[in-house]
N, C-alpha and C positions, 0 to 999 in steps of 0.2 A: 702488157699484152704479149711481149716477147717471152717473158718468163713463163706465162701460161702455156704458150705454144711449145716451149721446150719441155715442160712437164708432161704435156699430152704426148709428145713424140717419145719421150722416155717410157711412158706408161705403155704405149703401143709396142715398143721394142721389147719390153719385158714380157708383155702378154704373148707376143710372137715366139719369143725364146721358150717360154713356159709351155706353149702349145706344141712346139716343135720337139723339144728335148725331154719333157717331163710327162705332162698329161694333156690329152686331147679329148674334147667332147664328141660323142657320136649319138645318133638316134637310130632306132630300129624301124625300118620301113616295111618289112615283110614278116610273114608268120613262121619263118623257118626255125626260129629258136623258141617258140612258145611251148610250154608256158614259162620256162625259165626267164625268158626275156620277151615281153609283150610288145606288139605294135603300139607305138606311143611312148615307149621307155626311152629315156635319155640317160646316158652313162658316160663315164670317163674311162679312157684306156691308158694304162701305164706305158709310155713310149720308151722308157729307159731300160726296163727289166730284161728285155730280150735284145738290147742293142739297137742299132740303126741300119736299115737297108735303103735301097734307092727310093722307096716310096714312103719313107718315114718323114719326109720333108714336104713343105707346102708345094714345092715344085720338084718333080723327080730329078734325082742326081744321077748322072751317067757313070755308075760303077757297079761292080758285081760283088756279091757276098754281103757280110754283115760286119759291123765293127762294135766292139764291146758287148756287154750283156751275156746272157746264158740261153740255153735251149728251153723251149716250152716243155711242160709235163703233160701226160695224158690227163684229160679232164679240164685243162685250161680252156677258157673261152678266148678265141683269137679274132682280132680284126686284121684282115689281110687284103691285099690288092689282087683282084682277079684279072689275069692278063687277057682272058677271052672277052669279057664284057667291058673292061676298063673301069670297073667300079669296086668300091670297098665292100667286102663281105664280112659277116660275123658268124662264126661257126665254132663248134667245140673240137678240140684236138682229141682224136680217137687213136691215131696210129703214129708212131715214131719211125725214123729211118730203120729199115730192116724188118718191121713188124708185118705179120700176115693178117689181113682183115677180110672178113667175108660175112655176108648176110645169108642165113638159111631159114626159110619159113618165118621171116620176120624177126629172127633172133640174131643178135650181133655175136660174132665169134672173133676173138683176138688170139693169135698164135695157137690155134688149135683148140681153144677152150671157149665154151659158150659163156657169155657174160650174164651174170645173175640179174634178174629183174623181179620186182614185187608189185603186184597189182595194187593201185591206190584207190581209183574210183572211175566211174563213167562221167564224161563231161562233154562239152561242145566247144569246138574250135572255130574261130572266125578269122578269115584272112583279110588282106588289105582291100579286097573287092567286096567285102561284107558277105562272102559266101560262108555258110555255116555247115559243119559236118560233125556228126557224133564221133568222139574219140575215147579211147581208153588211156588212162594216165598210169604210168608205172614209175617206180623208183629203180633206177639202174645203178648197179655197183660195178665200177670199172676195176680192172685187176690190181690197181694200186690203192684201192679202197675209196676212191672218190665217188660220192653218191650224187646223183642229179635226177631230175624228173625228165621223162620223155613222154611223148604222145604218139599213139598209133591209131590210125583209122581201122586197120586190120593187119593180119600177118600175111596177106597175099597180094599186096600192092606191087606196082612195077619194080621197085627197088628192094623188095623184101627177099629176093633170091638172086644172088650174084655169083660170079666167079670169084676166085681168090685174088685179092690185091696184095702185091708185095711192095711196100713203100720204099722207093729208091733212096740212096744216100742223099742227104741234104734236103729232104722233102718231108712233108707231114700229110697225114690223112685227116680230113675234116668232115664232120657230119653235123647236121642240124638236130636239135633235140625234138623237133616236130618231124619225126622220121618220114612220114608219108607225104609231107608238104615241103620238102627241102631239096633244092638242087645243090649237091655237094660233091665230095670227092668220089662218090660212087658213079658219077657221070664223068668219065674220063675226058670226053670231048667238050665239057663245059667248065667244070672246076678242076677235077682230076687231082693229082698229087700237087700240093702247094709248096713251091720252093721256099726255103728259109729266107731268102732275100726279099720275098714279097710280104713277110710279116710286118705289121705296122704297130701292134701293141697288144697288151693283155687287158681285156675288159675287167674292170675292178669294182666300180661303185656306181650305183644308180642314184641320180640326184633329182630326177623329175619323171613323172609318168602321167599321161592323160589319155582318156579313152578316145577311140576312133581316130587316133593320129591327128587330132586337132592341133592347129598352130599354137604353140605355147604362149605367144604374145596376145592371143585373144583372151584376156583376163576375164572378160564377162562370161566365158564358158567354164571357168574353173569350178564354180560351186557344184555343178552337177556332173562334172567329168573328170576332175583331178582325182588321181588314185593315191591317196596319202599312204595307204598300207604298203605301197611299192617304192616309196621314196626314202632316200637317205639310208640305204642299206647295201650290203655287198651283193653283187650279182650271183654269188655262190650260195645265197640264202635260199633254201628250198621252201616254196609256198604251195603246199598241196591244196 
């Protein structure tokens, strides 16, 4: 019995260390990243690639800055701690320190140049309250060549025309791929510029996905709701 207890304790310690320093699972509760990441997607984030900040650990550690790792790139999908809400957010890195970001008539501008987008199809977006709206799906190509899908209700929504944002040193500008249904860095009083020390990890790999955000432990719901076509793939795989 003592040997079994010791093995269980060691397994728990190893799992905690793995979750803290290497990979941590997350789920997506809102529509802000659809359709790149859908409500009901479960994915792992690389904790080591960008190093460690105060919110990288199960209990926040009282220090400032980051240790180890490198800086994110434009186009990366980041998990970060939002200081206003006290919750983890998942958004895409759009601006690096010193970048100039602006929305004009629904189009994204980075450092004075309009980001290219290509129309893919008309579709319908469903949020976490089961509210459905028609959207247009585009393939957006960021200045470094990263391509990803975005959704737009229209080009005249509240956050489709903004002033110019200048990303401060040590901060990043984040946006949701579901542009008109995302609270992100465009709202300075809510998300705003994200400090580097609030980064928790880079989203990498989707391992499970179920419709309507059903609890994954309800195995009896799997046959009609599990989304096999979204499982076991990189979150950077585009699915038009």
